[in-house]
C-alpha positions as a Markdown table, in Angstrom:
| # | Residue | x | y | z |
|---|---|---|---|---|
| 1 | Met | 9.4 | 23.7 | 16.8 |
| 2 | Thr | 11.1 | 20.9 | 18.8 |
| 3 | Ala | 13.5 | 18.9 | 16.6 |
| 4 | Pro | 11.3 | 16.1 | 15.1 |
| 5 | Ala | 12.0 | 12.6 | 16.2 |
| 6 | Val | 10.1 | 11.3 | 13.2 |
| 7 | Asp | 9.9 | 12.4 | 9.5 |
| 8 | Ile | 6.6 | 11.4 | 7.9 |
| 9 | Leu | 7.1 | 11.0 | 4.2 |
| 10 | Leu | 4.0 | 11.6 | 2.2 |
| 11 | Ala | 3.9 | 10.8 | -1.5 |
| 12 | Thr | 0.8 | 12.2 | -3.3 |
| 13 | Tyr | -0.7 | 11.9 | -6.8 |
| 14 | Asn | -4.3 | 13.0 | -7.6 |
| 15 | Gly | -5.3 | 12.2 | -4.0 |
| 16 | Ala | -7.4 | 15.3 | -3.2 |
| 17 | Arg | -10.5 | 13.1 | -2.5 |
| 18 | Trp | -8.7 | 11.3 | 0.3 |
| 19 | Leu | -6.2 | 13.7 | 1.6 |
| 20 | Glu | -8.0 | 15.7 | 4.3 |
| 21 | Pro | -8.9 | 12.7 | 6.5 |
| 22 | Leu | -5.3 | 11.5 | 6.3 |
| 23 | Leu | -3.9 | 15.0 | 7.3 |
| 24 | Ala | -6.4 | 15.3 | 10.1 |
| 25 | Ser | -5.2 | 11.9 | 11.5 |
| 26 | Leu | -1.6 | 13.2 | 11.5 |
| 27 | Asp | -2.7 | 16.2 | 13.5 |
| 28 | Ala | -4.4 | 13.8 | 16.0 |
| 29 | Gln | -1.2 | 11.8 | 16.7 |
| 30 | Thr | -0.4 | 11.4 | 20.4 |
| 31 | His | 3.3 | 11.7 | 19.7 |
| 32 | Pro | 3.9 | 15.4 | 18.9 |
| 33 | His | 7.4 | 15.5 | 17.6 |
| 34 | Trp | 7.0 | 14.8 | 14.0 |
| 35 | Arg | 7.6 | 16.7 | 10.7 |
| 36 | Leu | 5.7 | 16.1 | 7.5 |
| 37 | Ile | 7.7 | 16.0 | 4.3 |
| 38 | Ala | 5.4 | 15.8 | 1.2 |
| 39 | Arg | 6.1 | 15.6 | -2.5 |
| 40 | Asp | 3.4 | 15.7 | -5.2 |
| 41 | Asp | 4.1 | 13.7 | -8.3 |
| 42 | Gly | 2.4 | 15.9 | -10.9 |
| 43 | Ser | -1.3 | 15.8 | -9.8 |
| 44 | Thr | -3.9 | 17.3 | -12.0 |
| 45 | Asp | -6.5 | 17.7 | -9.2 |
| 46 | Asp | -6.5 | 19.9 | -6.1 |
| 47 | Thr | -3.9 | 17.8 | -4.2 |
| 48 | Pro | -1.1 | 20.5 | -4.4 |
| 49 | Ala | -3.4 | 23.2 | -3.2 |
| 50 | Arg | -4.6 | 21.1 | -0.3 |
| 51 | Leu | -1.0 | 20.4 | 0.7 |
| 52 | Asp | -0.2 | 24.1 | 0.6 |
| 53 | Ala | -3.3 | 24.9 | 2.7 |
| 54 | Phe | -2.2 | 22.3 | 5.3 |
| 55 | Ala | 1.3 | 23.7 | 5.3 |
| 56 | Ala | 0.2 | 27.3 | 5.8 |
| 57 | Gly | 1.1 | 28.7 | 9.2 |
| 58 | Arg | 2.8 | 25.5 | 10.3 |
| 59 | Gly | 6.3 | 26.6 | 9.7 |
| 60 | Glu | 8.9 | 23.8 | 10.0 |
| 61 | Arg | 6.2 | 21.3 | 10.9 |
| 62 | Val | 5.5 | 20.8 | 7.1 |
| 63 | Arg | 8.0 | 20.8 | 4.3 |
| 64 | Ile | 6.8 | 20.4 | 0.7 |
| 65 | Leu | 9.4 | 19.3 | -1.8 |
| 66 | Arg | 9.3 | 21.2 | -5.1 |
| 67 | Asp | 11.6 | 20.2 | -7.9 |
| 68 | Asp | 11.7 | 19.8 | -11.7 |
| 69 | Arg | 12.0 | 16.1 | -11.7 |
| 70 | Gly | 8.5 | 15.5 | -13.1 |
| 71 | Ser | 6.5 | 12.4 | -12.4 |
| 72 | Leu | 8.6 | 9.7 | -10.7 |
| 73 | Gly | 6.0 | 7.1 | -9.9 |
| 74 | Ala | 5.3 | 5.8 | -6.4 |
| 75 | Arg | 8.8 | 4.2 | -6.0 |
| 76 | Gly | 10.6 | 7.3 | -7.2 |
| 77 | Asn | 8.5 | 9.7 | -5.2 |
| 78 | Phe | 9.1 | 7.9 | -2.0 |
| 79 | Ala | 12.8 | 7.6 | -2.9 |
| 80 | Ala | 13.0 | 11.4 | -3.3 |
| 81 | Leu | 11.3 | 11.9 | 0.0 |
| 82 | Leu | 13.7 | 9.5 | 1.7 |
| 83 | Asp | 16.6 | 11.4 | 0.3 |
| 84 | Ala | 15.2 | 14.6 | 2.0 |
| 85 | Ser | 14.8 | 13.0 | 5.4 |
| 86 | Gln | 17.2 | 13.7 | 8.2 |
| 87 | Ala | 15.3 | 12.8 | 11.4 |
| 88 | Pro | 16.4 | 9.9 | 13.6 |
| 89 | Tyr | 13.3 | 7.9 | 12.3 |
| 90 | Ala | 11.2 | 8.0 | 9.2 |
| 91 | Met | 7.7 | 6.7 | 8.5 |
| 92 | Phe | 6.0 | 6.3 | 5.1 |
| 93 | Cys | 2.6 | 7.7 | 4.4 |
| 94 | Asp | 0.0 | 7.0 | 1.7 |
| 95 | Gln | -2.4 | 9.7 | 0.8 |
| 96 | Asp | -5.6 | 7.6 | 1.1 |
| 97 | Asp | -5.2 | 6.0 | 4.5 |
| 98 | Val | -6.2 | 7.2 | 8.0 |
| 99 | Trp | -3.7 | 6.8 | 10.9 |
| 100 | Leu | -4.9 | 5.7 | 14.3 |
| 101 | Pro | -3.9 | 8.3 | 17.0 |
| 102 | Asp | -1.2 | 6.2 | 18.6 |
| 103 | Lys | 0.5 | 5.0 | 15.3 |
| 104 | Ile | 3.7 | 7.0 | 15.8 |
| 105 | Ala | 3.8 | 6.4 | 19.5 |
| 106 | Val | 3.4 | 2.6 | 19.4 |
| 107 | Thr | 5.9 | 2.1 | 16.5 |
| 108 | Leu | 8.4 | 4.5 | 18.0 |
| 109 | Asp | 8.3 | 2.8 | 21.4 |
| 110 | Arg | 9.1 | -0.6 | 19.8 |
| 111 | Met | 11.8 | 0.9 | 17.7 |
| 112 | Arg | 13.5 | 2.4 | 20.7 |
| 113 | Ile | 13.3 | -0.9 | 22.6 |
| 114 | Leu | 14.9 | -2.5 | 19.5 |
| 115 | Glu | 17.7 | 0.1 | 19.4 |
| 116 | Ala | 18.4 | -0.4 | 23.0 |
| 117 | Ala | 18.9 | -4.1 | 22.4 |
| 118 | Arg | 20.7 | -3.9 | 19.0 |
| 119 | Gly | 22.3 | -0.4 | 19.0 |
| 120 | Ala | 21.2 | 2.7 | 17.2 |
| 121 | Asp | 23.9 | 2.0 | 14.5 |
| 122 | Thr | 22.1 | -1.2 | 13.5 |
| 123 | Pro | 19.7 | -0.9 | 10.5 |
| 124 | Leu | 16.2 | -1.5 | 12.0 |
| 125 | Leu | 12.7 | -1.7 | 10.6 |
| 126 | Val | 9.5 | -1.9 | 12.6 |
| 127 | His | 6.2 | -2.6 | 10.8 |
| 128 | Thr | 2.6 | -3.2 | 12.0 |
| 129 | Asp | -0.6 | -4.8 | 10.9 |
| 130 | Leu | -3.3 | -2.8 | 9.2 |
| 131 | Ala | -7.1 | -2.7 | 9.3 |
| 132 | Val | -8.5 | -3.0 | 5.9 |
| 133 | Val | -11.4 | -0.7 | 5.1 |
| 134 | Asp | -13.4 | 0.3 | 1.9 |
| 135 | Ala | -13.5 | 3.7 | 0.2 |
| 136 | Asp | -15.9 | 5.0 | 2.8 |
| 137 | Leu | -13.8 | 3.6 | 5.7 |
| 138 | Ala | -16.3 | 0.8 | 6.4 |
| 139 | Pro | -14.5 | -2.3 | 7.9 |
| 140 | Val | -13.5 | -5.0 | 5.5 |
| 141 | Ala | -11.0 | -7.0 | 7.6 |
| 142 | Gly | -9.6 | -6.3 | 11.1 |
| 143 | Ser | -6.2 | -7.7 | 10.1 |
| 144 | Tyr | -4.5 | -7.2 | 6.8 |
| 145 | Trp | -2.1 | -9.9 | 7.6 |
| 146 | Ala | -4.9 | -12.4 | 8.2 |
| 147 | Tyr | -6.7 | -11.2 | 5.1 |
| 148 | Gln | -3.6 | -11.8 | 2.9 |
| 149 | Arg | -2.7 | -15.0 | 4.8 |
| 150 | Phe | 0.7 | -13.4 | 5.7 |
| 151 | Ala | 2.8 | -14.5 | 8.7 |
| 152 | Pro | 5.2 | -11.6 | 9.0 |
| 153 | Ala | 5.5 | -11.9 | 12.8 |
| 154 | Arg | 7.6 | -14.9 | 12.2 |
| 155 | Arg | 11.4 | -14.5 | 11.8 |
| 156 | Met | 12.1 | -12.6 | 8.6 |
| 157 | Cys | 14.1 | -14.7 | 6.2 |
| 158 | Phe | 16.2 | -12.8 | 3.7 |
| 159 | Ser | 15.9 | -15.5 | 1.0 |
| 160 | Arg | 12.1 | -15.4 | 1.3 |
| 161 | Leu | 12.0 | -11.7 | 1.1 |
| 162 | Leu | 13.9 | -11.9 | -2.2 |
| 163 | Val | 10.8 | -13.6 | -3.6 |
| 164 | Gln | 7.9 | -11.8 | -1.9 |
| 165 | Asn | 7.6 | -8.7 | 0.2 |
| 166 | Val | 5.5 | -8.7 | 3.3 |
| 167 | Val | 6.4 | -5.3 | 4.7 |
| 168 | Thr | 3.8 | -2.6 | 3.8 |
| 169 | Gly | 5.4 | 0.8 | 3.5 |
| 170 | Cys | 2.6 | 2.8 | 5.1 |
| 171 | Ala | 2.8 | 0.7 | 8.2 |
| 172 | Thr | 6.6 | 1.0 | 8.5 |
| 173 | Met | 9.2 | 2.9 | 10.5 |
| 174 | Ile | 12.9 | 2.8 | 9.8 |
| 175 | Asn | 15.8 | 4.3 | 11.8 |
| 176 | Ala | 18.6 | 6.5 | 10.4 |
| 177 | Ala | 21.0 | 3.6 | 10.2 |
| 178 | Leu | 18.7 | 1.8 | 7.8 |
| 179 | Arg | 18.1 | 4.9 | 5.7 |
| 180 | Glu | 21.9 | 5.4 | 5.3 |
| 181 | Arg | 22.5 | 1.8 | 4.5 |
| 182 | Ala | 19.6 | 1.5 | 1.9 |
| 183 | Ala | 19.6 | 4.9 | 0.2 |
| 184 | Pro | 19.5 | 5.7 | -2.6 |
| 185 | Ile | 16.6 | 3.5 | -3.7 |
| 186 | Pro | 17.6 | 2.3 | -7.2 |
| 187 | Val | 15.4 | 2.2 | -10.2 |
| 188 | Glu | 15.6 | -1.6 | -10.1 |
| 189 | Ala | 13.8 | -1.7 | -6.8 |
| 190 | Val | 10.2 | -2.9 | -7.2 |
| 191 | Met | 9.1 | -0.6 | -4.4 |
| 192 | His | 10.9 | 1.4 | -1.7 |
| 193 | Asp | 9.5 | -0.7 | 1.2 |
| 194 | Trp | 10.7 | -4.0 | -0.4 |
| 195 | Trp | 14.2 | -2.6 | -0.9 |
| 196 | Leu | 14.3 | -1.4 | 2.7 |
| 197 | Ala | 13.0 | -4.7 | 4.0 |
| 198 | Leu | 15.8 | -6.5 | 2.1 |
| 199 | Ala | 18.4 | -4.1 | 3.6 |
| 200 | Ala | 17.1 | -4.5 | 7.1 |
| 201 | Ala | 17.0 | -8.3 | 6.8 |
| 202 | Ala | 20.5 | -8.5 | 5.4 |
| 203 | Phe | 22.2 | -6.0 | 7.8 |
| 204 | Gly | 20.0 | -5.6 | 10.8 |
| 205 | Thr | 16.6 | -6.6 | 12.2 |
| 206 | Ile | 12.9 | -6.4 | 11.2 |
| 207 | Glu | 10.3 | -6.5 | 13.9 |
| 208 | Ala | 6.5 | -6.8 | 13.5 |
| 209 | Ile | 3.8 | -5.4 | 15.8 |
| 210 | Glu | 0.7 | -7.6 | 15.7 |
| 211 | Arg | -1.8 | -4.9 | 15.9 |
| 212 | Pro | -3.2 | -2.4 | 13.3 |
| 213 | Thr | -2.0 | 1.2 | 13.5 |
| 214 | Leu | -3.9 | 2.6 | 10.5 |
| 215 | Leu | -7.0 | 2.2 | 8.3 |
| 216 | Tyr | -5.8 | 0.8 | 4.9 |
| 217 | Arg | -8.3 | 2.2 | 2.5 |
| 218 | Gln | -9.2 | 0.1 | -0.6 |
| 219 | His | -10.9 | 2.0 | -3.4 |
| 220 | Gly | -10.0 | 0.3 | -6.6 |
| 221 | Ser | -7.2 | 2.6 | -7.8 |
| 222 | Asn | -4.6 | 1.8 | -5.1 |
| 223 | Asp | -1.0 | 1.6 | -6.4 |
| 224 | Thr | -0.9 | -1.6 | -4.4 |
| 225 | Gly | -3.7 | -3.1 | -2.3 |
| 226 | Ala | -5.2 | -5.8 | -0.2 |
| 227 | Lys | -6.4 | -8.9 | -1.9 |
| 228 | Arg | -8.0 | -11.8 | -0.1 |
| 229 | Trp | -5.8 | -14.8 | -0.6 |
| 230 | Gly | -7.5 | -18.1 | -1.3 |
| 231 | Cys | -7.5 | -20.9 | -3.8 |
| 232 | Arg | -9.6 | -18.9 | -6.2 |
| 233 | Tyr | -7.1 | -16.0 | -6.1 |
| 234 | Val | -4.1 | -18.3 | -6.6 |
| 235 | Ala | -5.8 | -20.1 | -9.5 |
| 236 | Gly | -6.4 | -16.7 | -11.2 |
| 237 | Gln | -2.8 | -15.8 | -10.7 |
| 238 | Val | -1.7 | -19.0 | -12.3 |
| 239 | Arg | -4.0 | -18.4 | -15.3 |
| 240 | Arg | -2.6 | -14.9 | -15.8 |
| 241 | Phe | 1.0 | -15.9 | -15.1 |
| 242 | Gly | 2.3 | -15.1 | -18.5 |
| 243 | Gly | 0.3 | -12.0 | -19.2 |
| 244 | Ala | 1.4 | -8.4 | -18.7 |
| 245 | Gly | 1.4 | -7.6 | -15.0 |
| 246 | Gly | 0.9 | -11.2 | -14.1 |
| 247 | Leu | 2.8 | -13.3 | -11.6 |
| 248 | Gly | 5.5 | -14.1 | -14.0 |
| 249 | Glu | 6.3 | -10.4 | -14.6 |
| 250 | Arg | 6.3 | -9.8 | -10.9 |
| 251 | Leu | 8.8 | -12.6 | -10.3 |
| 252 | Arg | 11.0 | -11.1 | -13.1 |
| 253 | Arg | 10.9 | -7.7 | -11.5 |
| 254 | Ala | 11.9 | -9.2 | -8.1 |
| 255 | Gln | 14.7 | -11.0 | -9.8 |
| 256 | Arg | 16.0 | -7.8 | -11.3 |
| 257 | Gln | 15.8 | -6.2 | -7.8 |
| 258 | Ala | 17.8 | -9.1 | -6.3 |
| 259 | Gly | 20.5 | -8.6 | -8.9 |
| 260 | Ala | 20.7 | -4.9 | -8.1 |
| 261 | Phe | 20.9 | -5.7 | -4.4 |
| 262 | Ala | 23.7 | -8.2 | -4.9 |
| 263 | Asp | 25.6 | -5.8 | -7.2 |
| 264 | Arg | 25.4 | -2.9 | -4.7 |
| 265 | Tyr | 26.4 | -4.8 | -1.6 |
| 266 | Gly | 28.5 | -7.6 | -3.0 |
| 267 | Gly | 31.0 | -8.9 | -0.4 |
| 268 | Glu | 29.3 | -6.9 | 2.4 |
| 269 | Leu | 26.6 | -9.5 | 2.6 |
| 270 | Ala | 26.7 | -12.7 | 4.5 |
| 271 | Pro | 27.8 | -15.5 | 2.1 |
| 272 | Ala | 24.4 | -17.2 | 2.2 |
| 273 | Cys | 22.6 | -14.0 | 1.5 |
| 274 | Glu | 24.8 | -13.0 | -1.4 |
| 275 | Ala | 24.5 | -16.5 | -2.9 |
| 276 | Ala | 20.7 | -16.4 | -2.6 |
| 277 | Ala | 20.5 | -13.0 | -4.2 |
| 278 | Arg | 22.7 | -13.9 | -7.1 |
| 279 | Ala | 21.0 | -17.2 | -7.5 |
| 280 | Tyr | 17.5 | -15.6 | -7.7 |
| 281 | Ala | 18.8 | -12.8 | -10.0 |
| 282 | Thr | 20.1 | -15.4 | -12.5 |
| 283 | Ile | 17.5 | -18.1 | -12.0 |
| 284 | Gly | 15.9 | -17.5 | -15.4 |
| 285 | Arg | 19.1 | -18.6 | -17.2 |
| 286 | Arg | 18.9 | -22.1 | -15.9 |
| 287 | Ser | 17.0 | -25.1 | -17.1 |
| 288 | Ala | 13.6 | -26.0 | -15.6 |
| 289 | Leu | 15.2 | -28.5 | -13.3 |
| 290 | Gly | 18.0 | -26.1 | -12.4 |
| 291 | Arg | 15.5 | -23.4 | -11.5 |
| 292 | Arg | 13.7 | -25.6 | -9.1 |
| 293 | Cys | 16.9 | -26.9 | -7.6 |
| 294 | Gln | 17.9 | -23.3 | -6.9 |
| 295 | Leu | 14.6 | -22.7 | -5.0 |
| 296 | Phe | 15.4 | -25.6 | -2.6 |
| 297 | Arg | 19.1 | -24.9 | -2.3 |
| 298 | His | 18.7 | -21.3 | -1.3 |
| 299 | Gly | 15.3 | -21.3 | 0.4 |
| 300 | Leu | 13.7 | -19.1 | -2.2 |
| 301 | Trp | 10.1 | -19.5 | -1.1 |
| 302 | Met | 7.0 | -17.3 | -0.7 |
| 303 | His | 5.6 | -16.3 | 2.7 |
| 304 | Gly | 2.3 | -17.5 | 4.0 |
| 305 | Arg | 0.3 | -19.1 | 6.8 |
| 306 | Ala | 0.0 | -22.9 | 7.0 |
| 307 | Gly | -1.8 | -24.4 | 4.0 |
| 308 | Met | -1.7 | -21.1 | 2.0 |
| 309 | Ser | 2.1 | -21.2 | 2.0 |
| 310 | Leu | 2.0 | -24.7 | 0.5 |
| 311 | Val | -0.4 | -23.6 | -2.2 |
| 312 | Lys | 1.7 | -20.5 | -3.1 |
| 313 | Asn | 5.0 | -22.4 | -3.2 |
| 314 | Leu | 3.5 | -25.3 | -5.2 |
| 315 | Gly | 2.4 | -22.6 | -7.7 |
| 316 | Leu | 6.0 | -21.2 | -7.7 |
| 317 | Leu | 7.5 | -24.6 | -8.3 |
| 318 | Leu | 5.1 | -25.2 | -11.2 |
| 319 | Arg | 5.7 | -21.8 | -12.9 |
| 320 | Ile | 9.2 | -20.7 | -12.1 |
């Protein structure tokens, strides 16, 4: 096998129902120089057997990680996969999606253009839009970004990424420089893609491609998923703010992540980035007025398009 330009990192858990269409879409990629690295997180269905069947006869094209680490969860599973990757580029793969045939080619072309401009030793992340579909692959929304009212094609601001992630792992490619800078993914990271986005924004570049490269399947049991943003959704988040898993807990997890990021990279960060990370990590120790002042001082705001950005940030100001 020709040395792979791209490692595809597939984390699985009880995904037998969805796995075959995903694997078929990998086989259909127009860019041929890829390797699949998969790790199952303790499935009780036929997922491991289906991975083994896919790997049979493919030699170095497919590597299945087998270890005694037990169930690591989505973040830990992807972190283990990232540790095993050695190719110049890596892409993250969810078990329930379907990749469009030119997903690797389109993303890799943009990555190479970016490396030519910035240098291969610069940490780089390229991500694309997604097409949202239901469990049976029927269209729900042609653009995940529009569906969520994101505006990720705008300049990625480190301080805003501290508060909210808009980089979706299954639509992302990173280069080796970013892998080396960001790994290992710590337990404080909310998710692998968020941590990688922070590292790319702090030390390199994030670039968005405004076209879908995969079908993002929504079936009710996604680890994360697409939710239509609107006033009704925001109002529901405000009502559930203090509950388990509500917006308040998500903000606290993001604050712990910010603290871990500042502790790891310390004086390597630009002064404004370090100040923002430490401010957000410790924002809960301040008075109500002090917390709001920190938002303004360090630009700690949520992403969004036009009016939705205003709605989300008003909610943040009310509840931080």
